[in-house]
Backbone as a chain_set.jsonl record, in Angstrom:
{"seq": "MKREKPFMNWLDDKVGEWNLGPEVEEEFNRLMLHQRIADLRERAGLTQAELAKRTGVSQPMIAKLESGRAHNLTLRTFIRYALALGYAPRVDFVPVKSAMSRRRPRRRSRSTHPAPA", "coords": {"N": [[79.463, 70.848, 113.175], [81.024, 68.514, 114.997], [84.294, 67.939, 116.029], [87.027, 65.603, 116.447], [89.189, 66.496, 117.932], [89.815, 68.316, 120.868], [90.76, 70.995, 120.786], [89.996, 71.865, 118.23], [87.233, 71.723, 118.454], [86.838, 73.707, 120.38], [87.803, 75.893, 118.894], [85.918, 75.967, 116.758], [83.66, 76.629, 118.282], [84.402, 79.201, 119.224], [84.638, 80.618, 116.813], [81.971, 80.65, 116.034], [80.834, 81.96, 118.258], [82.041, 84.471, 118.138], [81.046, 85.282, 115.799], [82.405, 84.866, 113.339], [82.217, 83.204, 111.212], [81.565, 83.67, 108.351], [83.861, 85.152, 107.534], [85.972, 83.383, 108.103], [85.3, 81.25, 106.456], [85.505, 82.509, 103.944], [88.27, 83.158, 103.845], [89.379, 80.592, 103.999], [88.441, 79.443, 101.581], [89.713, 81.141, 99.767], [92.419, 80.557, 100.217], [92.4, 77.876, 99.462], [91.964, 78.101, 96.726], [94.353, 79.322, 95.906], [96.15, 77.292, 96.589], [95.249, 75.306, 94.874], [95.955, 76.347, 92.361], [98.755, 76.248, 92.559], [99.1, 73.463, 92.791], [98.123, 72.605, 90.284], [99.98, 73.815, 88.579], [102.332, 72.452, 89.285], [101.566, 69.857, 88.608], [101.397, 70.18, 85.858], [104.012, 70.276, 85.289], [105.451, 72.613, 85.254], [107.653, 75.321, 86.037], [107.637, 78.041, 88.392], [108.666, 80.265, 87.092], [108.301, 79.591, 84.4], [105.501, 79.525, 84.261], [105.017, 82.172, 84.876], [106.061, 83.452, 82.615], [104.301, 82.503, 80.668], [101.923, 83.691, 81.494], [102.45, 86.343, 81.602], [103.184, 87.728, 83.86], [105.29, 88.477, 86.715], [107.737, 86.191, 88.128], [108.014, 86.4, 90.966], [105.425, 87.291, 91.537], [103.899, 85.048, 90.918], [104.845, 83.321, 92.896], [103.94, 84.687, 95.147], [101.204, 84.531, 94.75], [100.765, 81.734, 94.876], [101.464, 81.222, 97.486], [99.472, 82.333, 98.922], [99.619, 84.965, 99.596], [98.868, 86.898, 97.825], [96.471, 89.192, 97.478], [94.919, 90.323, 95.611], [93.848, 89.041, 93.357], [92.536, 89.153, 90.265], [89.624, 88.461, 88.262], [90.285, 88.365, 85.581], [93.065, 87.829, 85.682], [92.996, 85.366, 86.972], [91.742, 83.823, 84.986], [93.728, 83.954, 83.005], [95.81, 82.511, 84.281], [94.6, 79.975, 84.498], [94.204, 79.273, 81.765], [96.87, 79.297, 80.89], [97.792, 77.092, 82.185], [96.538, 75.123, 80.873], [93.84, 74.729, 81.332], [90.307, 75.263, 81.336], [88.75, 77.83, 82.929], [86.245, 77.634, 85.513], [83.625, 79.063, 87.133], [81.551, 78.719, 89.876], [78.58, 78.626, 91.863], [77.925, 77.272, 94.882], [76.027, 75.681, 97.486], [76.848, 76.525, 100.826], [78.001, 74.357, 103.224], [79.33, 73.99, 105.558], [80.114, 73.702, 109.072], [81.01, 76.045, 110.211], [79.823, 78.052, 108.764], [77.193, 78.193, 109.415], [74.767, 80.16, 110.943], [75.026, 81.191, 114.232], [73.34, 81.899, 117.264], [73.846, 85.156, 118.577], [75.512, 86.11, 121.568], [74.144, 87.987, 124.2], [75.463, 91.065, 125.107], [76.722, 92.168, 128.203], [75.857, 95.094, 129.513], [76.865, 98.032, 131.173], [75.588, 100.313, 130.976], [72.49, 101.998, 131.228], [69.472, 101.05, 129.509], [68.156, 102.938, 126.742], [65.472, 105.234, 127.279]], "CA": [[80.158, 69.6, 113.043], [81.943, 68.306, 116.106], [85.54, 67.296, 115.624], [87.6, 64.72, 117.456], [90.194, 67.187, 118.728], [89.221, 69.346, 121.732], [91.101, 72.35, 120.341], [89.183, 72.206, 117.069], [85.889, 71.994, 118.975], [86.913, 75.035, 120.996], [87.93, 76.866, 117.814], [84.603, 76.064, 116.114], [82.779, 77.371, 119.19], [84.804, 80.606, 119.245], [84.284, 81.193, 115.51], [80.539, 80.92, 116.107], [80.583, 82.952, 119.304], [82.508, 85.773, 117.674], [80.377, 85.503, 114.514], [83.453, 84.974, 112.326], [82.017, 82.154, 110.226], [81.731, 84.098, 106.959], [85.243, 85.553, 107.274], [86.797, 82.182, 108.111], [84.954, 80.516, 105.234], [86.078, 83.249, 102.815], [89.726, 82.987, 103.853], [89.655, 79.187, 103.673], [88.223, 79.256, 100.142], [90.753, 81.884, 99.058], [93.647, 79.772, 100.325], [92.231, 76.66, 98.667], [92.156, 78.484, 95.329], [95.787, 79.527, 95.718], [96.777, 75.971, 96.635], [94.849, 74.6, 93.647], [96.784, 76.863, 91.268], [100.1, 75.682, 92.743], [99.031, 72.031, 92.471], [97.967, 72.444, 88.836], [101.261, 74.17, 87.958], [103.259, 71.341, 89.506], [101.086, 68.721, 87.811], [101.723, 70.478, 84.465], [105.465, 70.193, 85.146], [105.971, 73.96, 84.999], [108.228, 76.086, 87.146], [106.975, 79.343, 88.568], [109.174, 81.157, 86.047], [107.639, 79.239, 83.142], [104.113, 79.986, 84.34], [105.066, 83.634, 84.806], [106.264, 83.823, 81.212], [103.058, 82.209, 79.947], [100.829, 84.571, 81.914], [102.837, 87.742, 81.471], [103.437, 88.345, 85.16], [106.616, 88.136, 87.224], [107.846, 84.977, 88.942], [107.642, 86.688, 92.36], [103.963, 87.373, 91.653], [103.424, 83.659, 90.953], [105.16, 82.823, 94.236], [103.034, 85.367, 96.068], [99.881, 83.955, 94.526], [100.723, 80.358, 95.355], [101.619, 81.19, 98.946], [98.296, 82.925, 99.553], [99.889, 86.349, 99.988], [98.31, 87.802, 96.814], [95.085, 89.466, 97.868], [94.265, 91.104, 94.567], [93.694, 88.216, 92.167], [91.353, 89.547, 89.511], [89.053, 87.405, 87.441], [91.089, 88.328, 84.353], [94.315, 87.137, 85.994], [92.615, 83.988, 87.257], [91.509, 83.189, 83.689], [95.038, 83.822, 82.361], [96.505, 81.396, 84.933], [93.942, 78.722, 84.11], [94.506, 78.98, 80.365], [98.305, 79.006, 80.786], [97.987, 75.751, 82.729], [95.807, 74.173, 80.038], [92.517, 74.5, 81.888], [89.27, 76.274, 81.14], [88.242, 78.155, 84.282], [84.809, 77.528, 85.736], [83.205, 79.664, 88.392], [80.26, 78.163, 90.209], [78.063, 78.959, 93.18], [77.413, 76.064, 95.519], [75.603, 75.965, 98.863], [77.858, 76.347, 101.868], [77.478, 73.348, 104.146], [80.233, 73.758, 106.692], [79.61, 74.065, 110.4], [81.37, 77.422, 110.524], [79.018, 79.018, 108.03], [75.846, 78.277, 109.98], [74.623, 81.268, 111.897], [74.739, 80.83, 115.614], [72.812, 83.086, 117.944], [74.817, 85.998, 119.289], [75.298, 86.296, 123.002], [73.872, 89.364, 124.586], [76.552, 91.63, 125.906], [76.294, 92.77, 129.468], [76.201, 96.503, 129.47], [76.716, 98.753, 132.447], [74.799, 101.512, 130.69], [71.052, 101.714, 131.215], [68.832, 101.081, 128.188], [67.497, 104.224, 126.5], [64.043, 105.265, 127.647]], "C": [[81.156, 69.501, 114.193], [83.143, 67.514, 115.627], [86.074, 66.46, 116.767], [88.553, 65.443, 118.39], [89.535, 68.278, 119.572], [89.531, 70.764, 121.271], [90.221, 72.766, 119.18], [87.733, 72.462, 117.474], [85.833, 73.386, 119.595], [86.959, 76.117, 119.925], [86.61, 77.049, 117.076], [83.639, 76.879, 116.971], [83.107, 78.863, 119.191], [84.448, 81.308, 117.925], [82.802, 81.54, 115.507], [80.209, 82.019, 117.1], [80.953, 84.363, 118.843], [81.925, 86.139, 116.311], [81.387, 85.711, 113.384], [83.292, 83.963, 111.196], [82.22, 82.6, 108.791], [83.175, 84.478, 106.618], [86.168, 84.345, 107.209], [86.551, 81.392, 106.829], [85.575, 81.185, 104.008], [87.588, 83.037, 102.726], [90.11, 81.552, 103.474], [89.514, 78.954, 102.167], [89.282, 79.973, 99.315], [92.061, 81.089, 99.068], [93.572, 78.483, 99.514], [92.42, 76.956, 97.186], [93.641, 78.66, 95.032], [96.523, 78.179, 95.69], [96.458, 75.18, 95.371], [95.699, 75.053, 92.463], [98.199, 76.292, 91.361], [100.116, 74.203, 92.37], [98.935, 71.808, 90.96], [99.26, 72.782, 88.099], [102.252, 73.019, 88.088], [102.862, 70.127, 88.68], [101.41, 68.912, 86.33], [103.228, 70.416, 84.216], [106.113, 71.531, 84.84], [106.625, 74.53, 86.247], [107.415, 77.365, 87.295], [107.404, 80.311, 87.473], [108.503, 80.862, 84.706], [106.183, 79.693, 83.129], [104.053, 81.505, 84.256], [105.196, 84.099, 83.354], [104.983, 83.611, 80.403], [101.929, 83.184, 80.272], [101.165, 86.05, 81.779], [102.971, 88.475, 82.784], [104.808, 87.904, 85.641], [106.576, 86.836, 88.026], [107.541, 85.26, 90.412], [106.128, 86.806, 92.568], [103.349, 85.971, 91.692], [103.658, 83.074, 92.347], [104.21, 83.417, 95.271], [101.627, 84.777, 95.958], [99.784, 82.564, 95.148], [100.843, 80.248, 96.872], [100.416, 81.774, 99.674], [98.492, 84.362, 99.984], [99.365, 87.361, 98.974], [96.837, 87.997, 97.127], [94.313, 90.19, 96.775], [94.135, 90.319, 93.263], [92.401, 88.614, 91.462], [90.841, 88.361, 88.707], [89.851, 87.26, 86.153], [92.393, 87.55, 84.582], [94.053, 85.659, 86.257], [92.411, 83.212, 85.943], [92.829, 82.972, 82.955], [95.828, 82.654, 82.948], [95.916, 80.069, 84.465], [94.304, 78.335, 82.677], [95.974, 78.616, 80.173], [98.621, 77.602, 81.292], [97.242, 74.689, 81.919], [94.426, 73.834, 80.546], [91.57, 75.616, 81.468], [88.711, 76.581, 82.529], [86.728, 78.009, 84.339], [84.517, 78.116, 87.101], [81.793, 79.169, 88.66], [79.853, 78.642, 91.595], [77.429, 77.691, 93.746], [77.007, 76.395, 96.947], [76.735, 75.696, 99.843], [77.263, 75.422, 102.916], [78.35, 73.142, 105.371], [79.599, 74.225, 107.998], [79.884, 75.52, 110.705], [80.449, 78.425, 109.85], [77.599, 79.119, 108.561], [75.8, 79.382, 111.011], [74.3, 80.722, 113.267], [74.22, 82.078, 116.302], [73.913, 83.845, 118.664], [74.476, 86.051, 120.757], [74.997, 87.753, 123.261], [75.029, 89.875, 125.423], [75.972, 92.254, 127.156], [76.768, 94.21, 129.485], [75.989, 97.127, 130.845], [75.898, 100.012, 132.245], [73.33, 101.16, 130.676], [70.511, 101.809, 129.789], [68.166, 102.438, 127.986], [66.007, 104.144, 126.784], [63.153, 105.559, 126.484]], "O": [[82.041, 70.347, 114.321], [83.004, 66.531, 114.9], [85.634, 66.588, 117.909], [88.709, 65.034, 119.54], [88.772, 69.086, 119.041], [88.673, 71.643, 121.35], [89.745, 73.901, 119.142], [87.075, 73.329, 116.899], [84.893, 74.144, 119.36], [86.259, 77.126, 120.016], [86.22, 78.183, 116.795], [82.895, 77.715, 116.458], [82.203, 79.698, 119.163], [84.008, 82.458, 117.929], [82.416, 82.607, 115.029], [79.4, 82.903, 116.817], [80.244, 85.325, 119.136], [82.266, 87.174, 115.739], [81.238, 86.624, 112.572], [84.148, 83.88, 110.315], [82.984, 81.964, 108.066], [83.658, 84.159, 105.531], [87.053, 84.287, 106.355], [87.495, 80.922, 106.195], [86.109, 80.505, 103.133], [88.118, 82.768, 101.648], [91.056, 81.336, 102.717], [90.381, 78.333, 101.552], [89.703, 79.468, 98.274], [92.727, 80.968, 98.039], [94.572, 78.048, 98.943], [92.985, 76.134, 96.463], [94.126, 78.189, 94.003], [97.409, 77.963, 94.862], [97.314, 74.46, 94.857], [96.118, 74.229, 91.65], [98.776, 75.895, 90.347], [101.045, 73.74, 91.707], [99.594, 70.919, 90.42], [99.607, 72.128, 87.116], [102.927, 72.656, 87.124], [103.719, 69.446, 88.116], [101.668, 67.94, 85.619], [103.673, 70.493, 83.071], [107.188, 71.588, 84.243], [106.2, 74.255, 87.369], [106.612, 77.716, 86.431], [106.59, 81.093, 86.982], [108.173, 81.785, 83.961], [105.689, 80.184, 82.114], [103.146, 82.061, 83.637], [104.515, 85.033, 82.929], [104.625, 84.435, 79.562], [101.081, 83.467, 79.425], [100.281, 86.905, 81.833], [102.882, 89.702, 82.829], [105.426, 87.036, 85.024], [105.529, 86.432, 88.533], [106.876, 84.45, 91.059], [105.611, 86.468, 93.632], [102.385, 85.737, 92.42], [102.782, 82.416, 92.908], [103.737, 82.715, 96.166], [100.954, 84.557, 96.966], [98.827, 82.262, 95.862], [100.371, 79.279, 97.466], [100.344, 81.72, 100.901], [97.636, 84.929, 100.663], [99.411, 88.564, 99.231], [96.05, 87.054, 97.045], [93.18, 90.62, 96.991], [94.297, 90.885, 92.182], [91.308, 88.432, 91.999], [91.555, 87.379, 88.504], [90.069, 86.143, 85.684], [92.772, 86.712, 83.763], [94.812, 84.801, 85.808], [92.862, 82.074, 85.817], [93.033, 81.92, 82.349], [96.447, 81.89, 82.207], [96.646, 79.155, 84.083], [94.671, 77.189, 82.416], [96.294, 77.727, 79.384], [99.606, 76.995, 80.873], [97.304, 73.502, 82.237], [93.89, 72.771, 80.232], [91.98, 76.76, 81.272], [88.248, 75.677, 83.224], [86.026, 78.228, 83.352], [85.1, 77.705, 88.104], [80.94, 79.196, 87.773], [80.702, 79.018, 92.402], [76.513, 77.12, 93.154], [77.582, 77.295, 97.559], [77.488, 74.735, 99.685], [76.17, 75.661, 103.431], [78.124, 72.209, 106.142], [78.672, 75.035, 108.009], [79.089, 76.173, 111.382], [80.314, 79.55, 110.332], [76.87, 80.04, 108.194], [76.695, 79.512, 111.846], [73.405, 79.892, 113.43], [74.618, 83.191, 115.96], [74.796, 83.25, 119.281], [73.308, 86.04, 121.144], [75.544, 88.641, 122.606], [75.509, 89.196, 126.331], [74.867, 92.796, 127.151], [77.968, 94.481, 129.471], [75.056, 96.784, 131.571], [75.55, 100.7, 133.205], [72.958, 100.109, 130.153], [71.035, 102.56, 128.967], [67.664, 103.031, 128.941], [65.369, 103.116, 126.557], [61.933, 105.617, 126.639]]}, "num_chains": 1, "name": "protein.A"}
């Protein structure tokens, strides 16, 4: 997918060139989940402290989760957050359709070493 901004086009090209598509996609989805939890908490009119009390974790852990700095969110914890916010969690698998996730051919590296015989 070509973007309007030259920098974003360059970035898309580098992600493909360096074969980072899966890692970028994973990080993006992880951050979107964290942002979704923060949005749902705010929509429910809860403070981080109130959500912490409902889930049985500390307020700093809620802050860490919402900021994307929590890298160890378990499925059990995810379910506890969802239920505390009044939601039933749903996990689904959907096809990835972004430009970054499409495999691009790798460039051959120029080696100064002769090929094995």
